[in-house]
C-alpha positions in Angstrom: 40.5 -8.3 -0.3 40.9 -4.6 1.4 38.2 -2.6 2.2 39.0 -0.2 -0.3 39.8 -2.7 -3.0 36.0 -3.8 -2.7 34.1 -0.4 -2.6 36.5 0.7 -5.7 35.6 -2.8 -7.4 31.8 -2.1 -6.8 31.0 0.1 -10.1 33.1 -2.6 -12.0 30.9 -5.4 -10.6 27.8 -3.6 -11.1 28.7 -3.3 -14.9 29.4 -6.6 -15.4 26.1 -7.8 -13.4 24.4 -6.4 -16.5 25.7 -9.1 -18.4 24.8 -12.2 -17.1 26.6 -15.2 -17.2 26.4 -18.9 -16.5 26.8 -18.5 -12.9 24.3 -15.5 -12.8 22.1 -17.1 -14.5 22.1 -20.3 -12.4 21.9 -17.8 -9.0 18.7 -16.1 -10.4 16.9 -19.6 -11.6 17.8 -21.1 -7.8 16.3 -17.4 -6.3 13.1 -17.4 -8.9 12.2 -21.2 -7.4 13.1 -20.0 -3.7 10.8 -16.9 -3.7 8.3 -18.6 -5.7 7.9 -21.3 -2.7 8.2 -18.4 -0.3 5.5 -16.5 -2.1 3.0 -19.9 -2.1 3.8 -20.4 1.4 2.9 -16.7 2.9 -0.3 -16.3 0.0 -1.6 -19.5 1.3 -1.2 -18.4 5.1 -3.0 -15.0 4.3 -5.4 -16.7 2.3 -6.5 -19.2 5.1 -6.4 -16.3 7.8 -8.7 -14.3 5.5 -10.9 -16.7 4.9 -11.3 -17.5 8.8 -11.9 -13.9 9.4 -14.2 -13.2 6.5 -16.3 -16.6 7.4 -16.4 -15.7 11.1 -17.3 -12.0 10.8 -19.5 -12.0 7.3 -20.2 -15.6 7.1 -21.6 -15.5 10.7 -24.3 -12.7 10.3 -25.5 -14.0 6.4 -26.3 -17.2 4.8 -22.9 -16.8 2.6 -22.0 -20.0 1.1 -18.4 -21.4 0.9 -17.7 -20.4 -2.6 -19.3 -16.6 -2.2 -16.4 -16.6 0.7 -13.8 -18.0 -1.3 -14.6 -15.4 -4.0 -14.5 -12.7 -1.2 -11.0 -13.6 0.0 -9.6 -13.6 -3.9 -10.4 -10.0 -3.4 -9.2 -8.8 -0.1 -6.0 -11.4 0.5 -3.8 -10.0 -2.7 -3.8 -6.5 -0.9 -2.3 -8.2 2.1 0.1 -10.4 0.0 1.4 -7.3 -1.7 2.2 -5.7 1.8 4.1 -8.9 3.0 6.2 -9.1 -0.1 9.3 -7.8 1.1 9.4 -10.8 3.6 8.8 -13.2 0.7 12.4 -11.8 -0.9 13.7 -11.6 2.6 12.7 -15.6 3.1 13.5 -17.0 -0.5 16.5 -15.1 -1.2 18.0 -16.5 2.2 16.5 -20.0 1.3 18.1 -19.7 -1.8 21.4 -18.7 -0.9 21.3 -21.5 2.2 20.9 -24.2 -0.3 23.6 -22.9 -2.4 25.8 -23.2 0.3 24.3 -26.4 2.0 25.6 -27.9 -1.4 28.7 -26.2 -1.4 27.9 -24.3 -4.4 29.0 -20.5 -3.1 31.9 -22.1 -1.7 33.3 -23.1 -4.9 32.4 -20.1 -6.9 34.6 -18.3 -4.1 37.4 -20.3 -4.5 37.3 -20.0 -8.0 37.4 -16.2 -7.3 34.1 -15.2 -8.3 33.4 -12.2 -6.2 30.0 -12.0 -4.2 29.1 -9.0 -6.3 28.6 -11.0 -9.6 25.5 -12.8 -8.1 24.0 -10.7 -5.7 24.4 -7.9 -7.5 21.7 -9.4 -10.6 19.4 -10.5 -7.5 19.1 -7.3 -6.4 18.6 -5.9 -10.0 15.7 -9.0 -10.3 14.1 -7.9 -7.0 13.9 -3.9 -8.4 12.6 -4.9 -11.6 10.0 -7.0 -9.5 9.6 -4.4 -7.4 8.3 -1.4 -10.2 6.0 -4.6 -11.8 4.6 -5.0 -8.4 3.9 -1.5 -7.9 2.8 -0.8 -11.5 0.8 -3.4 -12.6 0.1 -6.1 -9.2 -0.8 -3.4 -6.9 -3.4 -1.1 -8.8 -5.1 -4.9 -9.6 -4.9 -5.9 -5.7 -6.2 -2.3 -4.7 -8.6 -2.1 -6.8 -9.5 -5.8 -5.6 -9.4 -4.5 -2.0 -11.5 -1.4 -2.9 -14.7 -4.2 -4.4 -13.9 -6.2 -1.6 -14.8 -2.9 0.9 -17.8 -2.4 -1.0 -19.1 -5.8 -1.0 -18.7 -6.2 2.8 -20.6 -2.7 3.3 -22.9 -4.1 1.0 -23.5 -7.5 2.8 -23.4 -5.6 6.0 -25.8 -3.0 5.0 -28.3 -6.1 4.3 -28.4 -7.3 8.0 -28.7 -3.6 9.0 -31.5 -2.7 6.4 -29.2 -1.7 3.4 -28.1 1.3 5.0 -25.5 2.5 7.0 -25.9 4.1 10.1 -23.0 6.0 11.1 -23.3 9.7 10.1 -21.1 11.3 7.7 -19.1 14.3 7.2 -18.0 15.8 4.2 -16.5 19.2 3.2 -15.9 20.7 0.1 -13.8 24.1 -0.9 -14.0 25.8 -4.2 -12.6 29.5 -4.4 -15.0 31.6 -1.8 -17.6 28.8 -1.3 -17.3 26.5 1.2 -19.5 23.7 1.7 -19.9 21.2 4.9 -22.0 18.3 4.1 -23.5 16.0 6.6 -25.4 12.9 5.9 -27.1 10.5 8.4 -26.8 7.9 6.6 -26.0 6.4 3.1 -27.1 3.6 0.7 -24.6 2.4 -1.1 -26.5 0.0 -3.4 -28.1 2.9 -4.9 -25.4 5.5 -4.4 -27.2 7.9 -2.3 -26.6 9.9 0.5 -29.7 9.9 3.1 -31.1 12.5 5.0 -28.2 15.0 3.8 -27.6 18.4 4.9 -25.3 21.4 3.2 -24.1 24.0 4.8 -23.1 26.2 2.5 -20.4 29.5 3.7 -18.8 32.5 2.1 -15.3 33.4 2.4 -14.4 37.4 2.6 -11.4 38.8 1.4 -10.0 38.9 4.9 -10.1 34.9 4.9 -12.7 35.1 7.5 -16.2 32.4 6.7 -19.6 33.7 6.9 -22.4 31.4 7.4 -25.0 31.9 4.2 -27.1 29.3 3.2 -28.7 25.5 4.7 -30.3 23.0 2.3 -31.9 19.8 3.6 -33.0 17.1 1.4 -33.8 13.4 2.1 -31.4 12.1 -0.5 -28.8 13.2 -2.5 -26.7 11.9 -5.2 -23.3 12.7 -6.6 -22.4 12.3 -10.6 -21.0 14.6 -13.7 -19.4 16.6 -11.2 -22.7 18.0 -9.2 -24.6 17.2 -6.0 -28.1 16.4 -7.3 -30.7 17.0 -4.4 -34.5 15.9 -4.5 -37.3 17.4 -2.5 -34.7 20.0 -1.0 -35.6 22.8 1.6 -33.2 25.7 1.2 -32.9 29.0 3.7 -30.7 31.8 3.2 -29.4 33.8 6.0 -32.5 36.1 7.2 -34.8 34.8 4.3 -37.7 32.2 3.9 -37.2 28.7 3.2 -37.2 27.6 -0.7 -38.5 24.0 -1.6 -36.8 22.5 -5.0 -38.2 19.3 -6.3 -34.5 18.8 -7.5 -31.7 21.1 -6.9 -28.1 20.8 -8.6 -24.8 21.8 -6.4 -21.4 21.7 -8.3 -18.9 19.6 -6.6 -15.3 18.5 -7.0 -15.8 15.2 -5.8 -15.2 11.9 -7.7 -18.5 10.3 -8.2 -17.7 7.3 -5.9 -15.5 9.8 -2.9 -18.9 10.4 -1.3 -19.8 7.1 -0.9 -16.6 5.7 0.4 -15.8 8.7 2.5 -13.0 8.6 0.0 -11.4 5.5 -0.9 -9.1 4.0 1.9 -5.3 4.4 0.4 -4.5 1.0 0.4 -7.8 0.6 -2.0 -6.7 3.6 -4.2 -4.5 1.9 -7.4 -1.0 3.4 -7.7 -1.9 5.5 -11.2 -5.1 7.3 -9.4 -3.0 8.3 -6.3 -1.8 11.8 -7.9 -5.4 12.5 -9.0 -6.9 11.9 -6.1 -5.0 13.7 -4.1 -5.4 16.8 -6.0 -9.1 16.3 -5.4 -8.7 15.6 -1.9 -6.5 18.8 -1.3 -9.3 20.7 -3.9 -11.9 19.7 -1.5 -10.2 20.9 1.7 -9.2 17.5 3.1 -5.9 16.5 4.4 -4.0 14.3 1.9 -1.2 12.9 4.0 -2.3 9.5 4.2 -2.5 9.3 0.2 1.0 11.3 -0.2 2.0 8.6 2.5 0.8 5.7 0.4 2.0 7.3 -2.6 5.8 7.7 -1.3 5.6 4.0 0.1 4.4 2.5 -3.4 7.6 4.2 -4.7 10.2 3.1 -2.2 9.1 0.0 -2.7 11.8 -1.7 -5.6 14.6 -0.6 -3.1 13.0 -2.1 -0.2 12.4 -5.3 -2.2 16.3 -4.9 -3.4 17.6 -4.2 0.4 15.8 -7.4 1.5 17.7 -9.5 -1.1 21.0 -7.9 -0.5 20.7 -8.6 3.2 19.4 -11.7 2.9 22.3 -12.7 0.6 25.1 -11.2 3.1 23.8 -13.0 5.8 24.0 -16.2 3.5 27.5 -15.5 2.4 28.7 -15.1 6.3 27.0 -18.2 6.7 29.4 -19.9 4.5 32.7 -18.3 6.7 31.6 -18.5 10.1 29.6 -21.4 9.7 26.7 -21.1 12.5 23.6 -21.2 10.4 21.0 -21.0 13.0 22.2 -18.1 14.3 22.9 -15.7 11.6 19.5 -16.9 9.5 17.4 -16.4 12.8 19.8 -12.6 12.8 18.5 -12.0 9.3 15.0 -12.9 10.0 15.0 -10.9 13.5 16.5 -7.8 11.1 13.3 -8.5 8.6 10.9 -8.1 11.0 13.0 -4.9 12.3 12.3 -3.7 9.2 8.7 -4.0 9.3 8.6 -2.7 12.6 10.4 0.3 11.8 8.2 0.8 8.6 4.8 0.9 10.4 6.3 3.0 13.3 7.7 5.3 10.4 4.6 4.9 8.6 2.2 6.1 12.2 4.9 9.2 12.1 4.1 10.3 8.9 0.5 9.8 9.1 0.6 11.6 12.6 2.1 14.5 10.3 5.4 14.5 12.8 7.7 13.8 9.8 7.1 14.4 6.2 5.2 11.8 4.1 8.4 11.3 1.9 10.8 10.8 4.6 8.4 8.4 6.7 7.8 6.3 3.5 11.9 6.4 2.1 13.6 6.3 5.6 13.0 2.4 6.2 14.2 1.2 3.1 17.1 3.9 2.8 18.1 2.2 6.3 17.6 -1.3 5.3 19.2 -0.8 2.0 22.5 1.0 4.0 22.5 -1.5 6.3 22.7 -4.4 3.7 25.7 -2.8 1.9 27.4 -2.0 4.9 27.0 -6.0 5.8 28.0 -6.6 2.1 31.0 -4.5 2.1 32.3 -6.2 5.7 31.8 -9.5 4.0 34.0 -8.9 1.1 36.9 -7.6 3.8 36.6 -10.9 5.4 
């Protein structure tokens, strides 16, 4: 088959892949089983590592029961497993097609004139659908669990440190010409308060210059309903005497939990909450690069799953023709890890704002997809 013929026939195979026949259904069943096994193995390893890590970290400082540690592990592990799902599709697809090769089923399909597109594209389509499901349903649940784990870890660690975080917290809010810089010496997460807090208030003139106008100190401050509530506060404007307030309310653009989490980690923010979180962060005067990168990474996840599936399938087809199982399997695994390191490097470049978040998030998935399609076309050309 010529290269031109393979490329020209690709759209026809795409259309035929939408109508699943007996062969396509059989391949998808084998793929689903292999993906389940790969997911079970990777999930078991992640959960074991997390259990040991929590036991050595929190369990060594506090008297936590095994059941409590297990519950914390169930909160933390899903987010890690979701991040490793591309490897589930790589190893699962590779195992499924290698199994079909070992039983000579792919040989029989190819001998009957069945194109590789007929069973590769349905597998890629299934990976794409699972990717969408992961981003929209599974991922938000895992992110919520990770956020709850972070709060529980902070609360348990806080009980050892006297229930209060010792690290100073800095926040900034911007709303029109009024800017506030907030410093808190400690935070009490159990009661959702900032302690030993100071508000530095600035005014911005028409030329964009900021001028300090007022300082307010308070033993504690809580955030709710779009306002900071300060208790027993002392405030002084420039050139005026200090004024004491039993309670003082200051408008805020932050969500209730953001002050106490120093904005929730991007990994702990559910997909559906990311756009609103980005708007709130930018309105407060913070950089939203990490959250934009997270959003674009999630949007590129279905493409990454499909690319990994095609890549593993293409290597499996070459196994049939070249007969070198070990070498090609290792090559597929190496390329999978190359994707992982490329993804991490690209994310680092995006976080450092060397490249835009959109490019940093989509580049690894697009390059992997191009490599997979190139290998598949080359395999079809013989």
